[in-house]
C-alpha positions, 0 to 999 in steps of 0.5 A: 431414497435421502441419503441424508435429510434435515430437521428443520424446528422453530418455536415460531413460523416466522422463524420457520420460514426464515431457516426454511429460506436459510437452507434454501440458500444452502442447496438444502431444500426440496419441496416442501408440505406446507401445514408440517413444522418438519421438511426433508432435504437433499441437495436437489435444489428446485426453482422459488415457483416450486413455493407457493408461501406466505407474503412475508416468506417472498419477502425475507426470501427478497432480502436473503438473496439482494446480500448474496453481491458484494461489491468492493470500491477501493479508492487507493494511491499506494496499492494498500486500500487495493490490497486490502480489497483483495484480503476481504474478497478472499476472506467473502469468498472462503466463507460464503463461497455462494456469494458473487463478490467483485474488486473494482477502483472506483475510477473502474466504471463509465461513470460513477453512478454505476458504483452505486448502481445494484441495489440487489449488493452491498457496496463495501467502499476501502478509501484512502487519503491522500495529500492532506484531506484530499480523496485518491487521485483514482476516487476524485471522480466518485467523490466529487459526485457524490458529494455534490448531487446524486440525489436521482437514486433510489438510496434507501435500497443500496447497502453499504460498508466504509473503511477509512484509511489514514494515518493519525501522525501525520495530519490529526485533523484530517485523518479519514476524513474522506473514509468519514464524510463518505459514510455521512453523506451516503447515511444522509442520502437514506443508504443503509450502513450494513456495518459502522464505518471502520478507521485504519490508523497508518500511524500505529498498525493499520493491517491491525485495524483493517482485520479486526474489521473484516473479522466484524464485518464477516460475523455481521454477515454471518449472522444476517445468513443464519438466524438459525439453528439447522442440524442435520441426520445421516442415515438417522442416526448421527446428527450434526450441527450445520457448519457457520457460514462465517467461518474464515478460512484464512483464520483456520490452522493450515493443512497441507495436503498430502497429494503430489505433483509429478515435476520433471525436476532432479532436484524435486523428492522422487519427482513429487512435490507438495502443493495445497487444495487452497489454492491453484496449482502452478505449473511446473515445466524442468528448464531447457538447456539452454536456460539452466543458467542464473537468474537474469538481474532482471525482469525488461524480457517480458516488456513485450509479452503480454504480462510486463513486469515493469510499468512503460518507460522504465530503464536499466540506470547504470550507477556513477558513483555511491557515496556516504555524505556524512563521515560519521560513521555509521551505518545509518548515514546517508548516502547519495546515489548518481545515476546516468541518463546517458544509456542510448549512445549518449542521448537521454531516454528520461526527462525529468524536471525538479520534485519529481520521484525516481520510481525504483524497482529493487531485488531481494538479496541471494542469501535471503531468496536461497533460505526461502528457496531452502525450504521448498521442494521444487527447482529453482530454475523450474519455469513457471507456466500458468495456473491450473484452470486459470481462466474459472478462478475467482479474482482473489485467486489469480496468480499475482506474478508474471509467467514465464519465468523461473521460482528463483527469479520471481523470489528474486524480482516478484516477492517482498520477503522481508515484508512483515506478513499479513494477519492473515499469513502469518494465522496460516503460518502459526496455525491459530486464531489466537495471538496479537498480531501488531506485539507479535509479529507488526511491532517485533517486525518479524517476517515469513522466513522466522516464522517458518524456522521458528515454528518448524513447518514446510509449505508449498510453492503455491502457500508461499506465492498466493500470500507472500508480500508484493515487491514494491516499487519504491518512491525516491524523492529526485535530489537534483535539478534538472537545470543544473544536471539534465543528463544525471538523477541524484537520489538520497537515501538513508541504509535502514538497518537494525535489530528488534526486538527479539535481536535479529537485525532487519534491513531495508529492501531497497536501501539494501540493493542501493547499498550493494550499487557500487560501481567496480575499479577494473584498472587500477594502474588508472583508476578508471571505472569500467564496471557499473552497476544499474538500477531498474528505475523511470520516472513519476512526474509529480507536477503538484511539486512544483517551484513557482514559475515567478523566480521572485517569489519567496518560498519557506524550505522546510526538511528533516532527515532525508526530505533534504533531498528535493530540499536539494534540488530546488535550492540547485534549480534557484542557483542555476537560474540566478548564475543563468539570470542576465538582467543587471538591474536584479541586484543582489537586495532583490535576491536575499529574499528568496528562499528562507530555509529551516533544515532538521537533522539527527544531529551535527555528524548526520548534517548534509549539504552544509557546503552548498547551503554556504554557497546559495547564502554566499550568492544570496539565494538563499535569505536566511537558513536555520540548521538545527539538531535533535542532539549530539550538539557540543558546540555553542553555535549548533542549534539543539531544537525541533525544527517544529520549535525553531519554526516556531521562533520564526512565526513573525517572520514566516506568517509577513513571507505568508500574507504579505509575498504570496510565499509558498511552503514546501514539507518536506520529511518524515509524515508520521512524526515530522510532518504532522509536528511542522503541520501543527507549529504552521497552524498556532503561528496561523492562529497566533500572528493572525489573532484566530480561532483554531478552526479559521487557521486551520481553514488559512492553512487548506486555502494556502493547500488549494492555491499550491501554496502549501505544498507537502513531500512525505513519507514514511 
């Protein structure tokens, strides 16, 4: 006897076969009786050999089943494309649990052709732009192969969709050029576009761009799977519409299941805690007496385990000095942090080169961690041992943080509690789908804690940890030369501190952390520092951002704000080389054509490193220094102008250095505004001084990039 039945109707025979196919995919069809318009169904699913349908129906079944595989590929440089890939995978798994979804980097196959070897899949590409119009490191091999000659494949059998990640403010001429190029190339090869190209703009709100594109992807997938109206009759009395398969779980009103889980913790409510049916249950254990201590200041104890938290060659670097660089007294005054590399009995275990980056692992503030702990019904010292049924978890449901550490340690080190929630997490917290994410959340820089307190909701530990942003290591340009300071690293940073449009104070997670690291003077009689805080950090080599091997090649250094950091390192290195040069024939006239400096600051009070610039000019290392300010000029000699304007005024000199002396340009500072303005100014100089049109000037700049004569170190 059937417990339930489906009534499938259609006006035309072709629609009927299509709707039967949809029902089959839902495990609802039993043996059909050909020649009738009604088919009773149950949860028992037969194999295709039970059906003796016409060829058109079999072809439709083939199309239906080929689109059950979704292959998501990412080309990511900083992790955003990878994060979006996992979010898309989660949304697909929630909406279409019957589909086979995978996420992989474009460099995770034996050959680039293996990326698209499956014909019965939709291949989704999330592609970031690196540098100035270049593919990311992990996408380079696939991109080069695709653009050359992949004609041995039958591309007409491949379905694809692309979302590009770019920045219209930083490089307007190269905005999303990788995503556009791959999209055009696949179309020319004959591949079938499943969805129009999506363009994400990190110069605005790329999270909102991706969220809308993902919603469109799910909608098209839903229409592709559900061109039908199926009604279900229960007990032959009640008829309900079959739920829309394209419904996205992350866009539903959050519900917290009333289930409870026992936990051996004195601080839990009656030995139980709240859990969610959406996310895997974390296995918690009470801490032993030996571990009932304050949270560990770092996670180095995990380095020898199977799930280390830090990358290799990461160390504790003692803070020697941490000082404000200017006398402006503003909260945003630039600071200089000095770190010692003498951490192994006076020996340096780290080596760096001018132009490299320091990878810093920040920590959340204790007050912020405590605020989150207060809304969770778990013991802060409870150890997260694992996840129930971990081996069977889909990729996007795998716990993203290390096991074997406490809840408190996880909140301190592993999650970015001050980050803006993703669109899906914001919807989950707010309990509704219809709101303006860009205006209400992103631009206001609202945090999960703010939404939780405002709406007065409670979350389980799982609902927080599976959705909150990961704590990413930060990359800082080293502002010292390895030649002048082989055992010390200098960092130049500006504390991020502001009040958002809702009147709430916001602080940068890492710059707040760095600002708090001050050596403690314990012996006041001798004014001797005996207590040093430390930074968990490592070196990221940046081999493409180096001074010319020939010190006589002129260089043009252009920087704004904190972009002065690597510029300081280069100036210090050239000064060191000049002071250690023994060739008496190298007179001052030869030295004076080496560095041409263009620096910009917010105001004269914001300026830093002027004494070093003056010494470099006096020694002949710097030929010319143009320092300008955006505002606040009070003296006639102070130049109130944008760096791009000063650069344009020196256009003849700049072009002459490029064309006749093979000069190298180094551009450092913010990507969205400063980098874009300088790039535009240089193209304009090339166009005017070289008598070229816009396309020729752009091609000239790209040639400089290929020759490693136009180098950037930009970030926001």
